[in-house]
C-alpha atoms as an extended CHARMM CRD file, in Angstrom:
* protein
*
       275  EXT
         1         1  MET       CA             -0.1780000000        0.0410000000        0.0270000000  PROA      1               0.0000000000
         2         2  ALA       CA              1.4090000000        3.4070000000       -1.0260000000  PROA      2               0.0000000000
         3         3  PHE       CA              2.4210000000        5.9150000000        1.6220000000  PROA      3               0.0000000000
         4         4  GLU       CA             -0.4310000000        8.4000000000        0.3170000000  PROA      4               0.0000000000
         5         5  ASP       CA             -2.9050000000        5.6560000000        0.7860000000  PROA      5               0.0000000000
         6         6  ILE       CA             -1.7490000000        5.1620000000        4.3520000000  PROA      6               0.0000000000
         7         7  SER       CA             -2.0650000000        8.9190000000        5.0130000000  PROA      7               0.0000000000
         8         8  VAL       CA             -5.6120000000        9.2310000000        3.6650000000  PROA      8               0.0000000000
         9         9  LEU       CA             -6.8490000000        6.4000000000        5.6930000000  PROA      9               0.0000000000
        10        10  ARG       CA             -5.2480000000        7.9370000000        8.9040000000  PROA      10              0.0000000000
        11        11  TYR       CA             -6.9800000000       11.2940000000        8.1570000000  PROA      11              0.0000000000
        12        12  LEU       CA            -10.2600000000        9.5550000000        7.4290000000  PROA      12              0.0000000000
        13        13  GLY       CA            -10.0140000000        7.5810000000       10.6300000000  PROA      13              0.0000000000
        14        14  THR       CA             -9.2100000000       10.8850000000       12.5890000000  PROA      14              0.0000000000
        15        15  ALA       CA            -12.2200000000       12.6770000000       10.9350000000  PROA      15              0.0000000000
        16        16  ILE       CA            -14.5030000000        9.7340000000       11.9150000000  PROA      16              0.0000000000
        17        17  ASP       CA            -13.1780000000        9.5630000000       15.4430000000  PROA      17              0.0000000000
        18        18  ILE       CA            -13.7590000000       13.4000000000       16.0060000000  PROA      18              0.0000000000
        19        19  LEU       CA            -17.2910000000       13.2620000000       14.5090000000  PROA      19              0.0000000000
        20        20  LEU       CA            -18.2750000000       10.2290000000       16.6350000000  PROA      20              0.0000000000
        21        21  VAL       CA            -17.0620000000       12.2900000000       19.7390000000  PROA      21              0.0000000000
        22        22  TRP       CA            -18.9970000000       15.1590000000       18.8510000000  PROA      22              0.0000000000
        23        23  PHE       CA            -22.0890000000       13.1350000000       18.2040000000  PROA      23              0.0000000000
        24        24  VAL       CA            -21.8810000000       11.2990000000       21.4960000000  PROA      24              0.0000000000
        25        25  ILE       CA            -21.3500000000       14.7510000000       23.2750000000  PROA      25              0.0000000000
        26        26  TYR       CA            -24.3670000000       16.1900000000       21.4580000000  PROA      26              0.0000000000
        27        27  LYS       CA            -26.5560000000       13.4040000000       22.6390000000  PROA      27              0.0000000000
        28        28  LEU       CA            -25.3750000000       13.6670000000       26.0930000000  PROA      28              0.0000000000
        29        29  ILE       CA            -26.2680000000       17.2280000000       26.1160000000  PROA      29              0.0000000000
        30        30  MET       CA            -29.7550000000       16.3280000000       24.8920000000  PROA      30              0.0000000000
        31        31  VAL       CA            -30.0710000000       13.9350000000       27.9280000000  PROA      31              0.0000000000
        32        32  ILE       CA            -29.2610000000       16.6870000000       30.5680000000  PROA      32              0.0000000000
        33        33  ARG       CA            -30.9700000000       19.4670000000       28.6700000000  PROA      33              0.0000000000
        34        34  GLY       CA            -33.5030000000       21.2680000000       30.7470000000  PROA      34              0.0000000000
        35        35  THR       CA            -32.2920000000       19.5220000000       34.0860000000  PROA      35              0.0000000000
        36        36  LYS       CA            -30.4440000000       20.8550000000       36.9910000000  PROA      36              0.0000000000
        37        37  ALA       CA            -27.2050000000       19.4670000000       35.4110000000  PROA      37              0.0000000000
        38        38  VAL       CA            -27.3980000000       22.3380000000       32.7050000000  PROA      38              0.0000000000
        39        39  GLN       CA            -26.6840000000       25.0190000000       35.3350000000  PROA      39              0.0000000000
        40        40  LEU       CA            -23.8020000000       22.8510000000       36.7750000000  PROA      40              0.0000000000
        41        41  LEU       CA            -22.3630000000       22.4090000000       33.2330000000  PROA      41              0.0000000000
        42        42  LYS       CA            -22.4300000000       26.2660000000       32.9150000000  PROA      42              0.0000000000
        43        43  GLY       CA            -20.5430000000       26.5840000000       36.3830000000  PROA      43              0.0000000000
        44        44  ILE       CA            -17.9480000000       24.1240000000       34.8670000000  PROA      44              0.0000000000
        45        45  ILE       CA            -17.5500000000       26.3040000000       31.7380000000  PROA      45              0.0000000000
        46        46  VAL       CA            -17.1220000000       29.4310000000       33.8030000000  PROA      46              0.0000000000
        47        47  ILE       CA            -14.2950000000       27.7070000000       35.7500000000  PROA      47              0.0000000000
        48        48  LEU       CA            -12.6240000000       26.8650000000       32.5520000000  PROA      48              0.0000000000
        49        49  LEU       CA            -12.8820000000       30.4850000000       31.2890000000  PROA      49              0.0000000000
        50        50  VAL       CA            -11.3760000000       31.8730000000       34.6400000000  PROA      50              0.0000000000
        51        51  LYS       CA             -8.4950000000       29.3650000000       34.4060000000  PROA      51              0.0000000000
        52        52  THR       CA             -7.6180000000       30.4570000000       30.9360000000  PROA      52              0.0000000000
        53        53  ILE       CA             -8.0390000000       34.1360000000       31.6760000000  PROA      53              0.0000000000
        54        54  SER       CA             -6.0060000000       33.8890000000       34.9760000000  PROA      54              0.0000000000
        55        55  GLY       CA             -3.2730000000       31.9390000000       33.1850000000  PROA      55              0.0000000000
        56        56  PHE       CA             -3.0450000000       34.8630000000       30.4290000000  PROA      56              0.0000000000
        57        57  LEU       CA             -3.0120000000       37.4510000000       33.0280000000  PROA      57              0.0000000000
        58        58  GLY       CA             -0.4520000000       35.7100000000       35.3770000000  PROA      58              0.0000000000
        59        59  LEU       CA             -2.8940000000       35.3870000000       38.2870000000  PROA      59              0.0000000000
        60        60  ASN       CA             -1.0370000000       32.5170000000       39.7480000000  PROA      60              0.0000000000
        61        61  THR       CA             -3.2070000000       31.9220000000       42.8980000000  PROA      61              0.0000000000
        62        62  ILE       CA             -6.4740000000       31.9540000000       40.9550000000  PROA      62              0.0000000000
        63        63  PHE       CA             -5.0010000000       29.6870000000       38.2870000000  PROA      63              0.0000000000
        64        64  TRP       CA             -3.6970000000       27.1490000000       40.8620000000  PROA      64              0.0000000000
        65        65  LEU       CA             -7.2290000000       27.2400000000       42.6200000000  PROA      65              0.0000000000
        66        66  MET       CA             -9.0160000000       26.6440000000       39.1740000000  PROA      66              0.0000000000
        67        67  ASP       CA             -6.3480000000       24.0110000000       38.2680000000  PROA      67              0.0000000000
        68        68  GLN       CA             -7.2210000000       22.1650000000       41.5870000000  PROA      68              0.0000000000
        69        69  ALA       CA            -10.9050000000       22.3940000000       41.0160000000  PROA      69              0.0000000000
        70        70  ILE       CA            -10.4690000000       20.7750000000       37.5550000000  PROA      70              0.0000000000
        71        71  SER       CA             -8.2340000000       17.9910000000       38.7640000000  PROA      71              0.0000000000
        72        72  TRP       CA            -10.8040000000       16.8590000000       41.2610000000  PROA      72              0.0000000000
        73        73  GLY       CA            -13.5680000000       17.8500000000       39.0070000000  PROA      73              0.0000000000
        74        74  PHE       CA            -13.8620000000       14.2010000000       37.5450000000  PROA      74              0.0000000000
        75        75  ILE       CA            -14.9450000000       12.9660000000       41.0030000000  PROA      75              0.0000000000
        76        76  ALA       CA            -17.3300000000       15.8100000000       41.6490000000  PROA      76              0.0000000000
        77        77  ILE       CA            -18.9290000000       15.4250000000       38.1260000000  PROA      77              0.0000000000
        78        78  ILE       CA            -19.6910000000       11.7710000000       39.1060000000  PROA      78              0.0000000000
        79        79  VAL       CA            -21.3540000000       12.7310000000       42.3340000000  PROA      79              0.0000000000
        80        80  ILE       CA            -23.1460000000       15.9030000000       40.9760000000  PROA      80              0.0000000000
        81        81  PHE       CA            -24.4270000000       14.4030000000       37.9090000000  PROA      81              0.0000000000
        82        82  GLN       CA            -25.3110000000       11.0760000000       39.3660000000  PROA      82              0.0000000000
        83        83  PRO       CA            -29.0290000000       11.2030000000       38.4760000000  PROA      83              0.0000000000
        84        84  GLU       CA            -28.2550000000       12.3600000000       34.8490000000  PROA      84              0.0000000000
        85        85  LEU       CA            -25.6530000000        9.8080000000       34.4330000000  PROA      85              0.0000000000
        86        86  ARG       CA            -27.9910000000        7.0180000000       35.7770000000  PROA      86              0.0000000000
        87        87  ARG       CA            -30.6510000000        8.0760000000       33.3950000000  PROA      87              0.0000000000
        88        88  ALA       CA            -28.3320000000        8.1880000000       30.3240000000  PROA      88              0.0000000000
        89        89  LEU       CA            -27.1490000000        4.6330000000       31.0630000000  PROA      89              0.0000000000
        90        90  GLU       CA            -30.6640000000        3.3690000000       31.5720000000  PROA      90              0.0000000000
        91        91  GLN       CA            -31.5830000000        4.8500000000       28.2080000000  PROA      91              0.0000000000
        92        92  LEU       CA            -28.5830000000        3.3540000000       26.5710000000  PROA      92              0.0000000000
        93        93  GLY       CA            -29.5720000000        0.0320000000       28.0430000000  PROA      93              0.0000000000
        94        94  ARG       CA            -33.0830000000        0.5140000000       26.5200000000  PROA      94              0.0000000000
        95        95  GLY       CA            -31.7050000000        1.6050000000       23.2090000000  PROA      95              0.0000000000
        96        96  ARG       CA            -33.3700000000        5.0190000000       23.7400000000  PROA      96              0.0000000000
        97        97  LEU       CA            -30.2390000000        7.1840000000       23.9840000000  PROA      97              0.0000000000
        98        98  PHE       CA            -30.2070000000        7.9580000000       20.2150000000  PROA      98              0.0000000000
        99        99  SER       CA            -33.9320000000        7.9290000000       19.7980000000  PROA      99              0.0000000000
       100       100  LYS       CA            -36.2050000000       10.7320000000       18.7630000000  PROA      100             0.0000000000
       101       101  SER       CA            -38.0890000000       12.9410000000       21.1190000000  PROA      101             0.0000000000
       102       102  ALA       CA            -41.1100000000       11.5410000000       23.0300000000  PROA      102             0.0000000000
       103       103  PHE       CA            -43.6430000000       14.1980000000       21.7760000000  PROA      103             0.0000000000
       104       104  PRO       CA            -46.9180000000       12.6060000000       20.8920000000  PROA      104             0.0000000000
       105       105  GLU       CA            -48.0370000000       12.3470000000       17.3320000000  PROA      105             0.0000000000
       106       106  GLU       CA            -50.4480000000       14.9700000000       16.1120000000  PROA      106             0.0000000000
       107       107  ASP       CA            -53.6040000000       12.5940000000       16.5280000000  PROA      107             0.0000000000
       108       108  GLU       CA            -52.2880000000       11.6480000000       20.0690000000  PROA      108             0.0000000000
       109       109  GLY       CA            -51.8050000000       15.0980000000       20.9550000000  PROA      109             0.0000000000
       110       110  VAL       CA            -55.6780000000       15.7280000000       20.0120000000  PROA      110             0.0000000000
       111       111  LYS       CA            -56.6150000000       12.8380000000       22.1700000000  PROA      111             0.0000000000
       112       112  LEU       CA            -54.4730000000       13.8730000000       24.9760000000  PROA      112             0.0000000000
       113       113  THR       CA            -55.9570000000       17.3260000000       24.9690000000  PROA      113             0.0000000000
       114       114  ASP       CA            -59.4040000000       15.7270000000       25.1010000000  PROA      114             0.0000000000
       115       115  ASP       CA            -58.8280000000       13.4300000000       27.7650000000  PROA      115             0.0000000000
       116       116  ILE       CA            -57.0840000000       15.9740000000       30.0340000000  PROA      116             0.0000000000
       117       117  THR       CA            -59.8850000000       18.4200000000       29.4820000000  PROA      117             0.0000000000
       118       118  LYS       CA            -62.6860000000       15.7200000000       30.1650000000  PROA      118             0.0000000000
       119       119  ALA       CA            -60.9720000000       14.7300000000       33.2960000000  PROA      119             0.0000000000
       120       120  THR       CA            -60.4670000000       18.3020000000       34.5480000000  PROA      120             0.0000000000
       121       121  SER       CA            -64.0010000000       19.2710000000       33.9350000000  PROA      121             0.0000000000
       122       122  TYR       CA            -65.2730000000       16.1170000000       35.6920000000  PROA      122             0.0000000000
       123       123  MET       CA            -62.9620000000       16.7050000000       38.8240000000  PROA      123             0.0000000000
       124       124  ALA       CA            -63.8440000000       20.4210000000       38.8380000000  PROA      124             0.0000000000
       125       125  LYS       CA            -67.4980000000       19.8750000000       38.8880000000  PROA      125             0.0000000000
       126       126  ARG       CA            -67.1280000000       17.5370000000       41.8730000000  PROA      126             0.0000000000
       127       127  ARG       CA            -64.3260000000       19.5150000000       43.5630000000  PROA      127             0.0000000000
       128       128  ILE       CA            -61.8360000000       16.8670000000       43.3860000000  PROA      128             0.0000000000
       129       129  GLY       CA            -58.3630000000       18.4370000000       43.8070000000  PROA      129             0.0000000000
       130       130  ALA       CA            -55.8510000000       17.6990000000       40.9860000000  PROA      130             0.0000000000
       131       131  LEU       CA            -52.3860000000       18.5720000000       39.8910000000  PROA      131             0.0000000000
       132       132  MET       CA            -51.2430000000       17.4960000000       36.2660000000  PROA      132             0.0000000000
       133       133  THR       CA            -47.8940000000       18.6450000000       34.6810000000  PROA      133             0.0000000000
       134       134  ILE       CA            -47.2030000000       18.1530000000       31.0580000000  PROA      134             0.0000000000
       135       135  GLU       CA            -43.5780000000       17.7350000000       30.0450000000  PROA      135             0.0000000000
       136       136  ARG       CA            -42.5150000000       19.6820000000       27.0730000000  PROA      136             0.0000000000
       137       137  GLU       CA            -38.8170000000       20.4830000000       25.8460000000  PROA      137             0.0000000000
       138       138  THR       CA            -37.3790000000       20.7100000000       29.3890000000  PROA      138             0.0000000000
       139       139  GLY       CA            -36.5980000000       17.2060000000       31.0570000000  PROA      139             0.0000000000
       140       140  MET       CA            -38.5450000000       16.3480000000       34.1560000000  PROA      140             0.0000000000
       141       141  GLY       CA            -36.7730000000       13.1670000000       34.9480000000  PROA      141             0.0000000000
       142       142  ASP       CA            -35.6160000000       14.5060000000       38.4350000000  PROA      142             0.0000000000
       143       143  TYR       CA            -39.2730000000       15.0480000000       39.3070000000  PROA      143             0.0000000000
       144       144  ILE       CA            -40.6710000000       11.9270000000       37.8230000000  PROA      144             0.0000000000
       145       145  GLU       CA            -38.1560000000       10.0430000000       40.0160000000  PROA      145             0.0000000000
       146       146  THR       CA            -39.7880000000       11.3960000000       43.3320000000  PROA      146             0.0000000000
       147       147  GLY       CA            -43.1920000000        9.7400000000       42.4630000000  PROA      147             0.0000000000
       148       148  ILE       CA            -44.6700000000        6.3890000000       41.7660000000  PROA      148             0.0000000000
       149       149  PRO       CA            -43.7850000000        5.0480000000       38.2530000000  PROA      149             0.0000000000
       150       150  MET       CA            -46.7910000000        4.2920000000       35.9520000000  PROA      150             0.0000000000
       151       151  ASN       CA            -45.9470000000        4.4620000000       32.4560000000  PROA      151             0.0000000000
       152       152  ALA       CA            -49.4780000000        4.1590000000       31.4400000000  PROA      152             0.0000000000
       153       153  ASN       CA            -51.3890000000        5.4960000000       28.3630000000  PROA      153             0.0000000000
       154       154  VAL       CA            -53.3070000000        8.7000000000       29.3530000000  PROA      154             0.0000000000
       155       155  SER       CA            -57.0580000000        8.3450000000       29.5610000000  PROA      155             0.0000000000
       156       156  SER       CA            -59.6810000000       10.4840000000       31.3390000000  PROA      156             0.0000000000
       157       157  GLU       CA            -60.7900000000        7.6300000000       33.4800000000  PROA      157             0.0000000000
       158       158  LEU       CA            -57.3030000000        6.8640000000       34.6270000000  PROA      158             0.0000000000
       159       159  LEU       CA            -56.5750000000       10.6070000000       35.4370000000  PROA      159             0.0000000000
       160       160  ILE       CA            -59.7570000000       10.8520000000       37.3260000000  PROA      160             0.0000000000
       161       161  ASN       CA            -59.2120000000        7.5520000000       39.2890000000  PROA      161             0.0000000000
       162       162  VAL       CA            -55.5910000000        8.7860000000       40.3020000000  PROA      162             0.0000000000
       163       163  PHE       CA            -57.1050000000       11.8400000000       42.0210000000  PROA      163             0.0000000000
       164       164  ILE       CA            -59.9840000000       10.1150000000       43.8920000000  PROA      164             0.0000000000
       165       165  PRO       CA            -59.6010000000       11.2890000000       47.4730000000  PROA      165             0.0000000000
       166       166  ASN       CA            -58.1700000000        9.0490000000       50.0980000000  PROA      166             0.0000000000
       167       167  THR       CA            -56.1930000000        6.8480000000       47.5790000000  PROA      167             0.0000000000
       168       168  PRO       CA            -52.5360000000        6.2760000000       47.8300000000  PROA      168             0.0000000000
       169       169  LEU       CA            -51.7250000000        8.4490000000       44.4950000000  PROA      169             0.0000000000
       170       170  HSD       CA            -53.9820000000       11.2650000000       45.3650000000  PROA      170             0.0000000000
       171       171  ASP       CA            -51.4570000000       13.6590000000       46.9400000000  PROA      171             0.0000000000
       172       172  GLY       CA            -48.7070000000       15.0450000000       44.6300000000  PROA      172             0.0000000000
       173       173  ALA       CA            -48.5420000000       15.5150000000       41.0190000000  PROA      173             0.0000000000
       174       174  VAL       CA            -49.2420000000       13.5030000000       37.9340000000  PROA      174             0.0000000000
       175       175  ILE       CA            -46.4120000000       14.0380000000       35.3110000000  PROA      175             0.0000000000
       176       176  ILE       CA            -47.3580000000       13.3360000000       31.6470000000  PROA      176             0.0000000000
       177       177  ARG       CA            -44.5730000000       12.6520000000       29.2760000000  PROA      177             0.0000000000
       178       178  GLY       CA            -45.6420000000       12.2910000000       25.6840000000  PROA      178             0.0000000000
       179       179  SER       CA            -48.8640000000       10.3390000000       25.5600000000  PROA      179             0.0000000000
       180       180  GLN       CA            -48.1970000000        8.4940000000       28.8320000000  PROA      180             0.0000000000
       181       181  ILE       CA            -48.5260000000        9.1170000000       32.4680000000  PROA      181             0.0000000000
       182       182  ALA       CA            -44.8740000000        8.7490000000       33.5400000000  PROA      182             0.0000000000
       183       183  ALA       CA            -45.5170000000        8.8410000000       37.3360000000  PROA      183             0.0000000000
       184       184  ALA       CA            -48.0510000000        9.9570000000       40.0150000000  PROA      184             0.0000000000
       185       185  ALA       CA            -47.6960000000       11.3300000000       43.5240000000  PROA      185             0.0000000000
       186       186  CYS       CA            -44.5230000000       13.3930000000       42.3880000000  PROA      186             0.0000000000
       187       187  TYR       CA            -43.2140000000       16.3040000000       44.3860000000  PROA      187             0.0000000000
       188       188  LEU       CA            -42.7660000000       19.6670000000       42.6630000000  PROA      188             0.0000000000
       189       189  PRO       CA            -40.8000000000       22.6670000000       43.8810000000  PROA      189             0.0000000000
       190       190  LEU       CA            -42.8710000000       25.3080000000       45.6580000000  PROA      190             0.0000000000
       191       191  SER       CA            -42.6840000000       28.7120000000       44.2140000000  PROA      191             0.0000000000
       192       192  GLU       CA            -41.6800000000       31.5000000000       46.6860000000  PROA      192             0.0000000000
       193       193  SER       CA            -43.0390000000       34.2640000000       44.4230000000  PROA      193             0.0000000000
       194       194  PRO       CA            -44.7640000000       36.9760000000       46.7880000000  PROA      194             0.0000000000
       195       195  LEU       CA            -47.2210000000       37.7240000000       43.8960000000  PROA      195             0.0000000000
       196       196  ILE       CA            -48.9870000000       34.3760000000       44.5460000000  PROA      196             0.0000000000
       197       197  SER       CA            -52.3770000000       34.9160000000       46.2230000000  PROA      197             0.0000000000
       198       198  LYS       CA            -52.4140000000       33.9830000000       50.0250000000  PROA      198             0.0000000000
       199       199  GLU       CA            -55.7570000000       32.3690000000       49.3420000000  PROA      199             0.0000000000
       200       200  LEU       CA            -54.0840000000       29.7890000000       47.1310000000  PROA      200             0.0000000000
       201       201  GLY       CA            -52.8320000000       26.5070000000       48.4980000000  PROA      201             0.0000000000
       202       202  THR       CA            -49.8270000000       24.1150000000       48.1040000000  PROA      202             0.0000000000
       203       203  ARG       CA            -51.1600000000       22.7500000000       44.6740000000  PROA      203             0.0000000000
       204       204  HSD       CA            -51.0060000000       26.2930000000       43.0190000000  PROA      204             0.0000000000
       205       205  ARG       CA            -47.7090000000       27.1700000000       44.5880000000  PROA      205             0.0000000000
       206       206  ALA       CA            -46.2800000000       23.8690000000       43.4220000000  PROA      206             0.0000000000
       207       207  ALA       CA            -47.7080000000       24.4260000000       39.9320000000  PROA      207             0.0000000000
       208       208  VAL       CA            -45.9290000000       27.9960000000       39.6690000000  PROA      208             0.0000000000
       209       209  GLY       CA            -42.8990000000       26.5410000000       41.0750000000  PROA      209             0.0000000000
       210       210  ILE       CA            -42.4530000000       23.9060000000       38.2230000000  PROA      210             0.0000000000
       211       211  SER       CA            -43.3810000000       26.4670000000       35.6890000000  PROA      211             0.0000000000
       212       212  GLU       CA            -40.4140000000       28.6120000000       36.9900000000  PROA      212             0.0000000000
       213       213  VAL       CA            -37.8340000000       26.0430000000       36.4570000000  PROA      213             0.0000000000
       214       214  THR       CA            -39.1940000000       24.0740000000       33.2300000000  PROA      214             0.0000000000
       215       215  ASP       CA            -41.2210000000       25.0220000000       30.2800000000  PROA      215             0.0000000000
       216       216  SER       CA            -44.0840000000       22.6120000000       31.3600000000  PROA      216             0.0000000000
       217       217  ILE       CA            -47.7340000000       23.3040000000       31.4660000000  PROA      217             0.0000000000
       218       218  THR       CA            -49.3880000000       22.4010000000       34.6770000000  PROA      218             0.0000000000
       219       219  ILE       CA            -53.2150000000       21.9880000000       35.3380000000  PROA      219             0.0000000000
       220       220  ILE       CA            -54.6870000000       22.5700000000       38.7500000000  PROA      220             0.0000000000
       221       221  VAL       CA            -58.1250000000       21.8630000000       40.0110000000  PROA      221             0.0000000000
       222       222  SER       CA            -59.0110000000       23.3880000000       43.5860000000  PROA      222             0.0000000000
       223       223  GLU       CA            -60.4240000000       21.1560000000       45.9910000000  PROA      223             0.0000000000
       224       224  GLU       CA            -62.0850000000       24.0550000000       47.8040000000  PROA      224             0.0000000000
       225       225  THR       CA            -63.6020000000       25.8790000000       44.9480000000  PROA      225             0.0000000000
       226       226  GLY       CA            -63.4970000000       23.4910000000       41.9950000000  PROA      226             0.0000000000
       227       227  SER       CA            -61.9290000000       26.1750000000       39.8100000000  PROA      227             0.0000000000
       228       228  ILE       CA            -59.4720000000       25.3280000000       37.1360000000  PROA      228             0.0000000000
       229       229  SER       CA            -56.1960000000       27.0390000000       36.8450000000  PROA      229             0.0000000000
       230       230  ALA       CA            -53.0520000000       26.6250000000       34.4230000000  PROA      230             0.0000000000
       231       231  ALA       CA            -49.3680000000       27.5360000000       35.2710000000  PROA      231             0.0000000000
       232       232  ARG       CA            -46.7080000000       28.0610000000       32.5430000000  PROA      232             0.0000000000
       233       233  ASN       CA            -43.6200000000       30.2530000000       32.1900000000  PROA      233             0.0000000000
       234       234  GLY       CA            -43.9260000000       31.4810000000       35.8330000000  PROA      234             0.0000000000
       235       235  GLU       CA            -47.4490000000       32.6440000000       35.4800000000  PROA      235             0.0000000000
       236       236  LEU       CA            -50.6350000000       31.3880000000       36.8160000000  PROA      236             0.0000000000
       237       237  HSD       CA            -53.9290000000       31.6640000000       34.7350000000  PROA      237             0.0000000000
       238       238  ARG       CA            -57.0550000000       31.2730000000       37.0860000000  PROA      238             0.0000000000
       239       239  ASN       CA            -60.6640000000       30.5110000000       36.7290000000  PROA      239             0.0000000000
       240       240  LEU       CA            -60.3990000000       28.9190000000       33.2410000000  PROA      240             0.0000000000
       241       241  ASP       CA            -63.5160000000       27.2930000000       31.6730000000  PROA      241             0.0000000000
       242       242  GLU       CA            -63.3530000000       24.1630000000       29.4640000000  PROA      242             0.0000000000
       243       243  ASP       CA            -62.7520000000       26.0660000000       26.2540000000  PROA      243             0.0000000000
       244       244  ALA       CA            -59.9350000000       28.1270000000       27.7350000000  PROA      244             0.0000000000
       245       245  LEU       CA            -58.2410000000       25.0130000000       28.9510000000  PROA      245             0.0000000000
       246       246  LYS       CA            -58.6120000000       23.3170000000       25.6000000000  PROA      246             0.0000000000
       247       247  ASN       CA            -57.0130000000       26.3470000000       23.8630000000  PROA      247             0.0000000000
       248       248  ILE       CA            -54.0600000000       26.0990000000       26.1990000000  PROA      248             0.0000000000
       249       249  LEU       CA            -53.5930000000       22.4960000000       25.8060000000  PROA      249             0.0000000000
       250       250  SER       CA            -54.0380000000       22.6080000000       21.9980000000  PROA      250             0.0000000000
       251       251  SER       CA            -51.4600000000       25.3220000000       21.5570000000  PROA      251             0.0000000000
       252       252  ASN       CA            -48.9720000000       23.1600000000       23.4730000000  PROA      252             0.0000000000
       253       253  SER       CA            -49.8080000000       20.0100000000       21.0270000000  PROA      253             0.0000000000
       254       254  ASN       CA            -49.5880000000       22.3940000000       17.9530000000  PROA      254             0.0000000000
       255       255  LYS       CA            -46.2170000000       23.6610000000       19.1310000000  PROA      255             0.0000000000
       256       256  GLN       CA            -44.7990000000       20.2280000000       19.5230000000  PROA      256             0.0000000000
       257       257  ALA       CA            -46.1760000000       19.0840000000       16.2010000000  PROA      257             0.0000000000
       258       258  ARG       CA            -44.4220000000       22.1170000000       14.4590000000  PROA      258             0.0000000000
       259       259  THR       CA            -41.2840000000       21.2240000000       16.2470000000  PROA      259             0.0000000000
       260       260  ARG       CA            -41.5660000000       17.6810000000       15.1990000000  PROA      260             0.0000000000
       261       261  SER       CA            -42.3130000000       18.6650000000       11.6060000000  PROA      261             0.0000000000
       262       262  ALA       CA            -39.3660000000       21.1790000000       11.3450000000  PROA      262             0.0000000000
       263       263  SER       CA            -37.0200000000       18.5490000000       12.6010000000  PROA      263             0.0000000000
       264       264  SER       CA            -38.3870000000       16.0500000000       10.1860000000  PROA      264             0.0000000000
       265       265  SER       CA            -38.0020000000       18.3950000000        7.2990000000  PROA      265             0.0000000000
       266       266  ARG       CA            -34.3320000000       19.1080000000        8.2260000000  PROA      266             0.0000000000
       267       267  TRP       CA            -33.6320000000       15.4810000000        8.0320000000  PROA      267             0.0000000000
       268       268  GLN       CA            -35.4920000000       15.0190000000        4.6790000000  PROA      268             0.0000000000
       269       269  TRP       CA            -33.7220000000       18.0750000000        3.1650000000  PROA      269             0.0000000000
       270       270  ARG       CA            -30.2620000000       16.8080000000        4.3730000000  PROA      270             0.0000000000
       271       271  GLY       CA            -31.2830000000       13.3370000000        2.8590000000  PROA      271             0.0000000000
       272       272  LYS       CA            -32.0690000000       14.7470000000       -0.4780000000  PROA      272             0.0000000000
       273       273  LYS       CA            -28.8450000000       16.9090000000       -0.3970000000  PROA      273             0.0000000000
       274       274  ASN       CA            -26.7730000000       13.9050000000        0.4620000000  PROA      274             0.0000000000
       275       275  GLY       CA            -28.4850000000       11.8100000000       -2.4070000000  PROA      275             0.0000000000
């Protein structure tokens, strides 16, 4: 084999190696996207920047401190990112690490909207307290792990049954991922916003709290008044009727459908270009 052929194969192997590493890094970022690990990752980037700048400016003490932080950082990453690493390994074992997003299909999105609206209206008329959170772009694995796993298809009957008073799953939140109930009796972070009315209880404060740290949509049914509320983007929309609730849920389904369609179009365009 000629020397030139060996060089070409070496460069080709290096290029494939780099592409595979970047692909794995990209997928790992997708796994931790929207979790608390993202903020920790930003902190690591800040440490690297501070080390680089301090080395350039000759700030030896700061450089030494940042160097020590990076040296012990591998152990710290294993400890700090333990939930995310466990979730990534579980997904790898199930063959889902490189799968597409779990957004429901368009028809499933319509059914999901109808089921949630029907269940909410039923519970509101009978003053059955409920708290239902719909996962969107931001991952909610940390909160799903605090509840009881269900992994059951969403239906209005199942949602109603979960929130029947004096049952084991009544307290806490239901988290819906895609077209499935991922878990019930989940703990959500309580908002500390002073703008929340004092007359509202823990369910409303938890709904606002989760909407402050994720892009989820949370539906609340008041046990005292039977009123329906929805929280998203840190805002609480109160006293919703059935049509208003359906509009909020439909806008969520439409956004997910557009996201999925745009992603599919990009892959089709790339396929045509490569073809």
